[in-house]
Steps between C-alpha positions, in 0.01 A plus 500: 500500500631840410632701812421851405396780739355840374556827663343809340468865568143648478480858374594520140566122491193305594311821395548695174578826679638611837197525728670686780654764257161541333322552823756763622459679167118488519511637859718781380782440742772456241550566120646257247827690514504473868466118474782472259712727726426270783599205313836663402570596861405138618245633754422249777185317393353470855537867563369587150174291536443610862532871396294496188225273624487684828399811308210345314140563584281199408243281665585124470209481242622794288855370518417153372259640230792719364745223509272260298415768255836482352697196629545218261676162546753417256378223250585144599535556874188323591586199294850492660350533851260213432773268364727577799220416738415172311862401503604605854755748355590765756372852377540824689452869434760706672405867469546846625141568431218497747269222589190716478527524120676168432230299652192648311695463162584151559139426635356641185724282294393194710856439581553312828743306699801714421710615800515886497772687684427874479471810693176534713250789473245576767213743450449731783193695384612643177860472575742214428773384738777293351713243683742215401419168674716296269819701473515765774876444557599450130488718191259407235781381262651283770161352580420395140855353465442306828189334364696378192788376718256322734383274211853459349627369834219235490616389157258676280573669172345846550320689230465868585298763321538879568506827346669757728848580664383332829475179307848502379674309799242225477551467130870474531460210747224327299535208254265630231397874473206666329535872496323811376565871507778618737605154594536391148743811442694411817537137390615612154751749653648234728491221244254280698300256274128559516182451296295801423185503709185564274285237638526192727444224237871451445534437877240223477677341201822489701329325789357231272851417370739276699799689646 
């Protein structure tokens, strides 16, 4: 039996756009130029999310309605998740996003039984408080890499999918990499082999072949 494990980012990877960035733009707390500057300056993801989501003014219902109005799951992800479940293949999402938007998106896609590590958002009236139950003592980059290394140490060949700078350490450690956007550029620059992430069907094809 194939001994693969799958670790994937969420924003811009499972989904076709970065939900956290889009929500911050919609709330008016940052501009596109500001987002790019923050990437260049390697702003701490935990501080960034706590700051921008802390400035939002939504009820839980308004928030979820807004998220579901634009969030789309990348094609093939539901089939991949179903195959992994049927074949007992470890499958995790390791994300710097918030559970309060990840959960409704996965629920709408009827995607179940995937372990999700993310930041946590708690509604306090119309305000959102953010905390970090899974990686309070780690950077987001180190946490993602730690999930890849966890399965490597157990003898799995790890498939990693991501799209941003925080995914780069995990990508360097993984056995097979699917990359989009900024992660793809980093992999090219550093001569790390990767497959371009357009949809998840090629990942499923790999799982069906012997190692």
